[in-house]
C-alpha positions in Angstrom: -3.1 15.0 -2.4 0.3 16.5 -1.0 3.6 14.7 -1.2 4.1 12.0 1.4 7.7 11.4 1.0 9.5 8.7 3.2 10.7 10.2 6.5 14.9 11.0 6.3 17.0 7.7 6.5 14.2 5.4 4.5 13.7 5.1 0.9 10.4 4.0 -1.1 10.9 1.7 -3.9 9.6 -0.7 -6.3 10.3 -4.1 -5.0 12.7 -6.6 -7.1 12.5 -10.6 -7.1 15.0 -10.4 -4.3 12.6 -8.4 -1.9 10.0 -11.3 -2.1 11.1 -13.1 0.9 11.5 -9.7 3.0 8.1 -8.8 1.8 6.3 -11.7 2.8 8.2 -11.6 6.4 7.2 -7.9 7.0 3.6 -9.1 6.0 4.0 -12.4 8.2 4.6 -10.4 10.9 1.9 -7.9 10.8 -0.5 -10.7 10.7 -1.8 -10.1 6.8 -3.1 -12.9 4.5 -1.0 -12.5 1.1 0.4 -15.4 -0.7 3.8 -15.9 -2.3 2.0 -16.2 -5.8 0.3 -12.7 -5.1 3.7 -11.3 -4.2 5.7 -12.6 -7.0 2.6 -11.3 -9.0 2.7 -8.0 -7.6 6.4 -7.7 -7.7 6.3 -8.9 -11.9 3.6 -6.4 -12.6 5.5 -3.4 -10.6 2.7 -3.3 -8.2 4.7 -3.9 -4.9 6.9 -1.6 -2.9 9.2 -2.1 -0.3 10.6 0.6 2.3 14.0 0.4 3.0 16.2 1.4 5.9 19.0 3.4 3.9 21.7 2.5 6.6 21.1 -1.1 6.3 19.1 -1.7 3.3 16.9 -3.9 5.1 13.1 -4.0 3.8 11.4 -2.3 7.0 7.9 -2.3 5.2 6.0 -3.6 1.9 3.2 -2.8 -0.3 1.4 -5.3 -2.3 -1.0 -4.1 -4.9 -3.4 -6.1 -7.4 -5.1 -5.1 -10.4 -8.6 -7.1 -10.0 -10.2 -5.1 -12.8 -7.9 -2.8 -15.7 -9.2 0.6 -14.4 -8.5 -0.2 -10.6 -5.8 -0.6 -8.2 -6.2 -2.4 -4.9 -3.9 -2.1 -1.8 -3.9 -5.7 -1.2 -1.7 -5.6 2.2 0.4 -2.7 3.5 2.8 -3.4 6.6 5.6 -1.8 8.6 7.7 -3.5 11.0 6.3 -2.8 14.8 9.6 -0.9 15.5 9.4 1.3 12.6 5.5 2.3 13.0 4.4 5.7 13.4 7.2 7.6 11.5 5.5 7.6 8.2 6.4 4.7 6.4 3.1 3.4 5.8 1.8 6.8 4.7 4.7 7.2 2.2 4.1 3.4 1.1 0.7 4.1 0.1 1.3 7.6 -1.3 3.5 6.3 -3.4 1.5 3.8 -5.0 -1.0 6.4 -5.4 1.1 8.9 -7.3 2.1 5.7 -9.2 -1.5 5.1 -10.3 -2.3 8.5 -11.2 0.7 8.2 -13.8 -1.2 5.4 -15.4 -4.0 6.7 -17.9 -5.9 3.5 -17.2 -6.4 3.5 -13.8 -9.1 5.7 -12.5 -9.2 4.8 -8.6 -7.0 3.2 -6.0 -9.0 1.2 -3.4 -8.0 -0.9 -0.3 -10.2 -2.7 2.4 -9.0 -2.4 6.2 -10.1 -2.5 9.9 -11.9 0.4 11.2 -8.9 1.6 13.2 -7.2 2.6 10.1 -9.6 4.9 8.6 -8.2 8.0 9.8 -4.6 6.9 8.1 -6.6 6.3 4.8 -8.8 9.4 5.3 -5.7 11.0 5.6 -4.2 10.0 2.5 -7.6 11.2 0.3 -9.6 8.1 0.2 -13.3 8.2 0.8 -13.9 5.5 3.5 -17.3 3.3 3.4 -18.4 0.4 5.7 -18.2 -3.0 3.9 -21.2 -4.4 5.9 -22.0 -6.8 8.8 -22.0 -10.3 10.0 -18.5 -11.6 9.1 -17.0 -8.3 7.6 -18.7 -6.1 10.6 -15.4 -3.4 11.4 -14.2 -4.0 7.8 -14.1 -0.4 5.9 -13.3 0.1 2.2 -11.5 2.8 0.9 -11.4 4.4 -2.5 -9.4 7.2 -3.9 -10.0 8.7 -7.6 -6.9 9.2 -9.7 -6.3 10.9 -13.0 -9.3 13.1 -13.3 -7.5 16.5 -12.6 -6.4 15.1 -9.0 -2.8 14.7 -10.6 0.6 16.4 -8.7 
């Protein structure tokens, strides 16, 4: 996967406990359902990232990941504040999570579940994308990207 650095003026870094409220606000503004306990656990596990605007240090994007299995990192939520979207911040957040997973010798795959309108976003980051199903899940997709098997950067 080509390196996907944040755009000039922005930094992607591991979240700290002080970032918890900002992460929840970014995810809430994007109407994503992630609870405070999941965010706190991800921060403690080093599986939460924030994107900051360098000039003000404000959190403008966030990614929360979980490890449902020891060999899998799942992107539970990723969001960027509306005025900052379309600049590559979300791409930088997901690419950073994939690079971190690639460095972890236990993780084999990074997964995410998302709406159909994000299929090209995840494909562009090297994810294989499949339909989740029908019924209530219609229109939902699942992406997976293998790491640690020769795809290391």
